[in-house]
ROGUTOR-397753 format. One record per residue (C-alpha): residue in one letter; chain; x, y, z. Coordinates in Angstrom, 1 decimal. Example, Ala and Ser with C-alpha at 12.3 -4.5 7.8 and 13.67 -1.06 7.14 Angstrom:
REM residues 2
> a, A, 12.3, -4.5, 7.8
> s, A, 13.7, -1.1, 7.1
This chain:
REM residues 350
> k, A, -35.6, -9.0, 9.5
> i, A, -31.9, -8.2, 10.3
> q, A, -29.2, -9.7, 8.1
> l, A, -25.7, -10.0, 9.6
> p, A, -22.6, -10.5, 7.5
> p, A, -20.3, -13.3, 8.8
> s, A, -17.8, -10.8, 10.2
> m, A, -20.5, -9.4, 12.6
> i, A, -21.5, -12.8, 14.0
> k, A, -19.4, -12.7, 17.2
> v, A, -21.0, -15.6, 19.1
> p, A, -22.2, -19.1, 18.1
> p, A, -25.9, -20.0, 17.8
> s, A, -27.7, -20.7, 21.0
> k, A, -27.8, -24.3, 22.2
> v, A, -31.1, -23.8, 23.9
> s, A, -34.3, -23.2, 21.9
> d, A, -37.9, -23.0, 23.0
> g, A, -39.2, -23.3, 19.4
> g, A, -39.8, -19.6, 19.1
> t, A, -38.8, -17.3, 16.2
> w, A, -37.9, -14.2, 18.3
> v, A, -34.4, -12.9, 18.9
> s, A, -33.0, -10.3, 21.4
> l, A, -30.9, -7.4, 20.0
> i, A, -28.9, -5.4, 22.5
> a, A, -27.7, -1.9, 21.3
> t, A, -24.6, -0.9, 23.1
> s, A, -24.2, 2.4, 21.3
> a, A, -26.1, 4.7, 18.9
> q, A, -24.9, 6.3, 15.7
> p, A, -23.9, 8.8, 14.8
> s, A, -21.3, 9.3, 17.5
> r, A, -21.5, 12.2, 19.9
> s, A, -18.6, 14.0, 18.2
> s, A, -20.3, 13.5, 14.8
> e, A, -23.6, 14.8, 16.1
> y, A, -21.9, 18.0, 17.5
> l, A, -20.0, 18.6, 14.2
> g, A, -23.2, 18.1, 12.3
> r, A, -24.9, 20.7, 14.4
> k, A, -21.9, 23.1, 13.9
> l, A, -22.0, 22.7, 10.1
> d, A, -25.8, 23.1, 9.8
> p, A, -26.6, 26.8, 9.9
> d, A, -30.2, 26.0, 11.1
> a, A, -29.2, 23.7, 13.9
> k, A, -28.6, 24.5, 17.5
> d, A, -24.9, 25.2, 18.3
> p, A, -23.1, 22.4, 20.1
> p, A, -21.4, 22.8, 23.4
> k, A, -18.4, 25.0, 23.1
> a, A, -16.1, 22.5, 24.7
> s, A, -16.9, 20.0, 21.9
> m, A, -15.4, 22.3, 19.3
> d, A, -12.1, 22.7, 21.0
> p, A, -9.7, 23.1, 18.0
> s, A, -7.0, 20.9, 19.7
> k, A, -9.4, 18.0, 19.4
> w, A, -10.0, 18.5, 15.7
> r, A, -6.5, 18.5, 14.4
> l, A, -5.7, 15.9, 11.8
> r, A, -3.7, 13.1, 13.4
> e, A, 0.0, 12.9, 12.6
> m, A, -0.5, 9.6, 10.7
> y, A, -3.1, 11.3, 8.4
> q, A, -0.8, 14.3, 7.9
> r, A, 2.1, 12.1, 6.9
> l, A, -0.1, 10.3, 4.3
> i, A, -1.5, 13.6, 2.9
> v, A, 1.9, 15.3, 2.7
> g, A, 3.3, 12.1, 1.1
> l, A, 0.6, 12.3, -1.6
> g, A, 1.8, 15.7, -2.6
> v, A, -0.1, 18.2, -0.5
> p, A, 2.3, 21.0, 0.8
> k, A, 2.7, 20.9, 4.5
> n, A, 1.9, 24.6, 4.8
> v, A, -1.6, 23.9, 3.4
> i, A, -2.3, 21.6, 6.4
> q, A, -0.8, 24.2, 8.7
> r, A, -3.0, 26.9, 7.2
> y, A, -6.0, 24.6, 7.6
> h, A, -5.3, 24.1, 11.3
> r, A, -4.9, 27.8, 11.8
> g, A, -8.3, 28.4, 10.2
> i, A, -9.9, 25.9, 12.6
> k, A, -8.3, 27.6, 15.5
> r, A, -9.8, 30.9, 14.5
> n, A, -13.2, 29.5, 13.5
> p, A, -14.2, 26.0, 14.6
> g, A, -17.0, 26.3, 12.0
> g, A, -14.4, 25.9, 9.4
> i, A, -13.8, 22.2, 10.2
> q, A, -13.8, 20.3, 7.0
> h, A, -13.0, 16.8, 8.0
> a, A, -14.7, 14.1, 10.1
> h, A, -14.6, 10.5, 11.2
> l, A, -17.7, 9.0, 9.8
> r, A, -19.1, 5.5, 10.4
> g, A, -19.2, 3.3, 7.3
> v, A, -22.6, 1.7, 6.5
> c, A, -23.9, -0.2, 3.5
> d, A, -26.4, 1.1, 1.0
> p, A, -29.9, 0.6, 2.6
> t, A, -31.7, 1.1, -0.8
> g, A, -30.8, -2.4, -2.1
> g, A, -27.9, -1.5, -4.4
> l, A, -29.2, 1.7, -6.0
> i, A, -26.2, 3.8, -5.2
> p, A, -23.7, 3.7, -8.1
> a, A, -20.7, 1.4, -7.5
> d, A, -18.2, 4.3, -7.8
> c, A, -20.0, 6.7, -5.4
> i, A, -20.7, 7.2, -1.8
> f, A, -23.4, 9.2, 0.0
> i, A, -22.9, 11.5, 2.9
> p, A, -26.0, 12.9, 4.6
> g, A, -26.3, 16.2, 6.5
> f, A, -26.5, 19.9, 5.9
> v, A, -23.8, 22.6, 5.5
> k, A, -23.5, 26.3, 4.8
> d, A, -22.9, 26.9, 1.1
> i, A, -20.3, 29.8, 1.2
> g, A, -20.5, 30.2, -2.5
> d, A, -24.3, 30.8, -2.4
> d, A, -24.8, 33.5, 0.2
> n, A, -24.3, 31.0, 3.1
> m, A, -27.5, 29.2, 2.2
> r, A, -28.3, 25.9, 3.9
> r, A, -27.8, 23.0, 1.5
> m, A, -27.3, 19.3, 1.6
> f, A, -23.7, 18.2, 2.0
> c, A, -23.9, 16.1, -1.2
> s, A, -25.0, 19.1, -3.3
> v, A, -22.1, 21.2, -2.2
> y, A, -19.2, 18.8, -2.1
> k, A, -18.9, 16.5, -5.1
> e, A, -15.7, 14.7, -4.2
> v, A, -14.1, 13.8, -0.9
> f, A, -10.8, 12.3, 0.3
> v, A, -11.4, 9.0, 2.2
> t, A, -9.0, 6.9, 4.3
> r, A, -9.0, 5.0, 7.5
> s, A, -6.6, 4.1, 10.3
> p, A, -4.1, 2.7, 10.0
> c, A, -3.0, 4.3, 6.8
> m, A, 0.6, 3.6, 5.7
> e, A, 0.5, 3.5, 1.9
> p, A, -1.0, 5.7, -0.8
> s, A, -3.3, 2.8, -1.7
> d, A, -4.9, 3.2, 1.8
> a, A, -6.7, 6.4, 0.6
> k, A, -9.0, 7.3, -2.2
> i, A, -10.8, 10.2, -3.8
> i, A, -14.4, 9.2, -4.2
> k, A, -17.4, 10.9, -5.8
> v, A, -20.3, 11.9, -3.7
> l, A, -23.8, 11.0, -5.0
> s, A, -25.6, 14.4, -5.3
> l, A, -28.6, 13.6, -7.5
> r, A, -31.2, 10.8, -7.2
> p, A, -30.4, 8.0, -9.7
> e, A, -33.3, 7.3, -12.1
> a, A, -33.6, 3.8, -10.8
> m, A, -34.0, 4.9, -7.2
> p, A, -37.5, 5.6, -6.0
> q, A, -38.2, 9.0, -4.4
> e, A, -39.0, 7.3, -1.1
> s, A, -35.5, 5.7, -1.0
> w, A, -33.8, 9.0, -1.9
> d, A, -35.8, 10.8, 0.8
> f, A, -34.7, 8.2, 3.3
> l, A, -31.0, 8.7, 2.5
> c, A, -31.4, 12.5, 2.6
> n, A, -33.0, 12.4, 6.1
> l, A, -30.1, 10.4, 7.7
> r, A, -28.2, 12.4, 10.2
> f, A, -24.6, 13.6, 9.6
> g, A, -22.1, 11.1, 10.8
> h, A, -22.5, 8.3, 8.2
> i, A, -20.7, 7.4, 5.0
> v, A, -22.9, 5.2, 2.9
> f, A, -21.0, 2.7, 0.7
> p, A, -22.5, 1.1, -2.4
> t, A, -23.4, -2.5, -2.8
> a, A, -23.8, -2.4, -6.6
> g, A, -21.4, -3.4, -9.3
> d, A, -18.4, -5.5, -8.3
> s, A, -18.9, -4.8, -4.7
> a, A, -19.2, -8.5, -3.9
> s, A, -15.6, -9.2, -5.0
> n, A, -14.0, -5.8, -4.4
> p, A, -16.2, -3.6, -2.3
> l, A, -15.5, 0.1, -2.3
> c, A, -15.0, 0.2, 1.4
> f, A, -12.3, -2.5, 1.1
> q, A, -10.5, -0.4, -1.5
> v, A, -10.0, 2.2, 1.3
> g, A, -7.3, 0.6, 3.5
> e, A, -9.0, -2.8, 3.4
> g, A, -11.9, -1.5, 5.5
> d, A, -15.3, -3.1, 6.0
> l, A, -18.7, -2.1, 7.4
> d, A, -18.8, -3.8, 10.8
> g, A, -18.2, -0.6, 12.7
> d, A, -15.2, 1.0, 10.9
> d, A, -14.8, 4.7, 11.0
> y, A, -13.4, 6.5, 7.9
> l, A, -11.7, 9.8, 7.8
> v, A, -13.4, 12.1, 5.3
> v, A, -11.8, 15.3, 4.1
> w, A, -13.6, 17.9, 1.9
> n, A, -11.4, 20.9, 2.3
> e, A, -10.7, 22.1, -1.3
> d, A, -7.1, 23.2, -0.7
> i, A, -6.3, 19.7, 0.4
> i, A, -8.5, 17.9, -2.1
> e, A, -7.1, 19.5, -5.3
> p, A, -3.5, 18.2, -4.9
> l, A, -4.8, 14.8, -3.8
> k, A, -6.8, 14.5, -7.0
> q, A, -3.6, 14.5, -9.0
> a, A, -2.0, 12.0, -6.6
> s, A, -5.1, 9.7, -6.9
> h, A, -4.7, 9.7, -10.7
> s, A, -1.0, 8.9, -10.5
> c, A, -1.8, 6.0, -8.2
> l, A, -4.3, 4.6, -10.7
> e, A, -1.8, 4.9, -13.5
> q, A, 0.8, 3.1, -11.4
> k, A, -1.6, 0.3, -10.6
> f, A, -2.6, -0.1, -14.3
> h, A, 1.1, -0.6, -15.3
> q, A, 2.0, -2.7, -12.2
> k, A, 2.1, -6.0, -14.0
> e, A, 4.3, -4.8, -16.8
> d, A, 6.6, -3.1, -14.4
> l, A, 6.9, -6.3, -12.3
> v, A, 8.0, -8.3, -15.4
> s, A, 10.4, -5.5, -16.4
> d, A, 11.8, -5.4, -12.9
> r, A, 12.5, -9.1, -13.0
> k, A, 14.4, -8.9, -16.2
> e, A, 16.4, -6.0, -14.9
> t, A, 17.2, -7.9, -11.7
> i, A, 18.5, -10.8, -13.8
> r, A, 20.6, -8.5, -16.0
> f, A, 22.1, -6.3, -13.3
> f, A, 22.4, -8.8, -10.5
> f, A, 22.9, -12.4, -11.5
> v, A, 25.0, -11.8, -14.6
> p, A, 27.5, -9.4, -12.9
> a, A, 27.5, -11.7, -9.8
> k, A, 28.7, -14.6, -11.9
> e, A, 31.3, -12.5, -13.6
> f, A, 32.4, -11.0, -10.3
> i, A, 33.0, -14.5, -8.8
> r, A, 35.0, -15.4, -11.9
> g, A, 37.1, -12.3, -11.5
> h, A, 37.5, -12.9, -7.8
> f, A, 39.0, -16.3, -8.3
> r, A, 41.1, -15.0, -11.2
> d, A, 42.6, -12.4, -8.8
> t, A, 43.0, -15.1, -6.1
> v, A, 45.0, -17.3, -8.4
> s, A, 47.1, -14.4, -9.6
> a, A, 47.9, -13.4, -6.0
> s, A, 48.7, -16.9, -4.9
> a, A, 50.9, -17.5, -8.0
> s, A, 52.9, -14.4, -7.3
> s, A, 53.7, -15.3, -3.7
> t, A, 54.5, -18.9, -4.7
> l, A, 56.8, -17.9, -7.5
> a, A, 58.6, -15.5, -5.2
> a, A, 59.3, -18.4, -2.8
> a, A, 60.2, -20.8, -5.6
> e, A, 63.8, -19.7, -5.4
> g, A, 64.1, -22.0, -2.4
> g, A, 63.3, -25.0, -4.6
> g, A, 61.5, -28.1, -3.3
> a, A, 57.8, -28.3, -3.1
> c, A, 57.4, -24.6, -3.8
> a, A, 59.1, -25.0, -7.1
> g, A, 56.7, -27.7, -8.1
> a, A, 53.7, -25.7, -6.9
> a, A, 55.0, -22.7, -8.9
> g, A, 55.2, -24.7, -12.1
> s, A, 51.6, -25.9, -11.6
> m, A, 50.4, -22.4, -10.9
> s, A, 52.1, -21.1, -14.0
> s, A, 50.2, -23.4, -16.2
> s, A, 47.0, -22.7, -14.2
> l, A, 47.4, -18.9, -14.8
> n, A, 47.1, -19.5, -18.5
> r, A, 43.8, -21.1, -18.0
> a, A, 42.7, -18.4, -15.5
> s, A, 43.3, -15.7, -18.1
> s, A, 40.8, -17.3, -20.4
> g, A, 38.1, -16.9, -17.7
> d, A, 38.0, -20.5, -16.3
> a, A, 39.2, -19.2, -12.9
> g, A, 37.5, -21.9, -10.9
> d, A, 39.2, -24.8, -12.8
> a, A, 42.5, -23.0, -12.7
> y, A, 42.3, -22.6, -8.9
> a, A, 41.3, -26.3, -8.6
> g, A, 44.4, -27.3, -10.5
> t, A, 46.7, -25.6, -8.0
> c, A, 45.1, -27.3, -5.0
> t, A, 45.4, -31.0, -6.0
> n, A, 48.3, -33.4, -5.7
> q, A, 50.5, -30.8, -4.1
> p, A, 52.5, -31.5, -0.9
> g, A, 50.8, -30.0, 2.2
> t, A, 47.6, -29.1, 0.3
> e, A, 45.4, -32.1, 1.0
> a, A, 43.3, -30.1, 3.5
> l, A, 42.7, -27.2, 1.1
> p, A, 39.1, -26.6, 0.3
> s, A, 37.8, -28.0, -3.0
> r, A, 36.5, -25.8, -5.9
> t, A, 33.0, -26.8, -5.0
> s, A, 33.1, -25.4, -1.5
> l, A, 34.8, -22.2, -2.6
> m, A, 32.9, -21.5, -5.7
> p, A, 29.3, -22.6, -5.3
> e, A, 27.3, -23.0, -8.5
> i, A, 25.2, -20.0, -9.3
> k, A, 21.7, -20.9, -10.2
> v, A, 19.6, -18.4, -12.2
> p, A, 15.9, -18.8, -11.3
> e, A, 13.7, -20.1, -14.0
> c, A, 11.6, -17.3, -15.3
> g, A, 10.9, -17.8, -19.0
> t, A, 12.5, -15.1, -21.2
> e, A, 14.7, -14.0, -18.3
> a, A, 16.7, -17.3, -18.5
> a, A, 17.3, -16.6, -22.2
> l, A, 18.5, -13.2, -21.3
> v, A, 21.1, -14.6, -19.0
> e, A, 22.2, -17.1, -21.7
> e, A, 22.6, -14.3, -24.2
> d, A, 24.6, -12.1, -21.8
> v, A, 26.9, -14.7, -20.4
> g, A, 27.3, -16.8, -23.5
> s, A, 26.6, -20.1, -21.8
> k, A, 23.6, -22.1, -20.8
> p, A, 22.2, -20.9, -17.4
> t, A, 22.5, -23.4, -14.6
């Protein structure tokens, strides 16, 4: 019986049925991919060497997108350059691969915070003995394309020992899978927040994941991963704090700025009008009105002061009203932030 998640159902049900229970399944490709198969043979000391052309170092460089992410997470650029030089000298030193994501075939027996990677490698620390990948590399760096943010990558533990609840038969099945797969768990909260989705919002309908196990790259990334988790933990408090700071440093100064702007405008207008008042007539009347308005402007009520100079004066009927020149500033309702504005400004927020 084959169970397909909704995302893998690409065509509607057949409209023609002969009453049978059979179904046709067409396989368009086999996994692992050819490049994964060749790399698996290169890593396995007991396997036949792959074609030389398949291990061309230029084909195994980390993409620029991945390099930018890794460097952005704190890995020195010269570490990546040294890694590439090592691959050029010895293609057997490749320590990254694009692996096809698949779900746990054991029925949820892989722990929720672990993955499993099959295959065999040469254990350099143990006289180049042939060992399982999972027994040599305990943690790996995982991301997928496209990766633009630190949250698109994750350091994940590799399951290296058979869990007590897992039958030996299921463990043997996992261990006999070929290199080229990354097996994600289906246990724990995988239904609501699967581990594959935590890696760049990936899924298991054919996505490939970049897996890096080079120790020189992994170590700085472990610290970066811890920092990202701490940042995520405090994200809610930071968001509330940011909103308060936005109210304090933007809305309040903006209101004071506009008051000051109109105060300066009234002062400049009054100065020019008073200078022309020597000619008498309407200018003299306007100058007197502005003089009284300046006293009000100095107290901070610049908007009302300016309005007083623009009403009932000859030739000023077409001047804009206070409402059009000084729009009302509304502070968004956000609980304690509104009280903060009231405290700073000394008036009820509008």
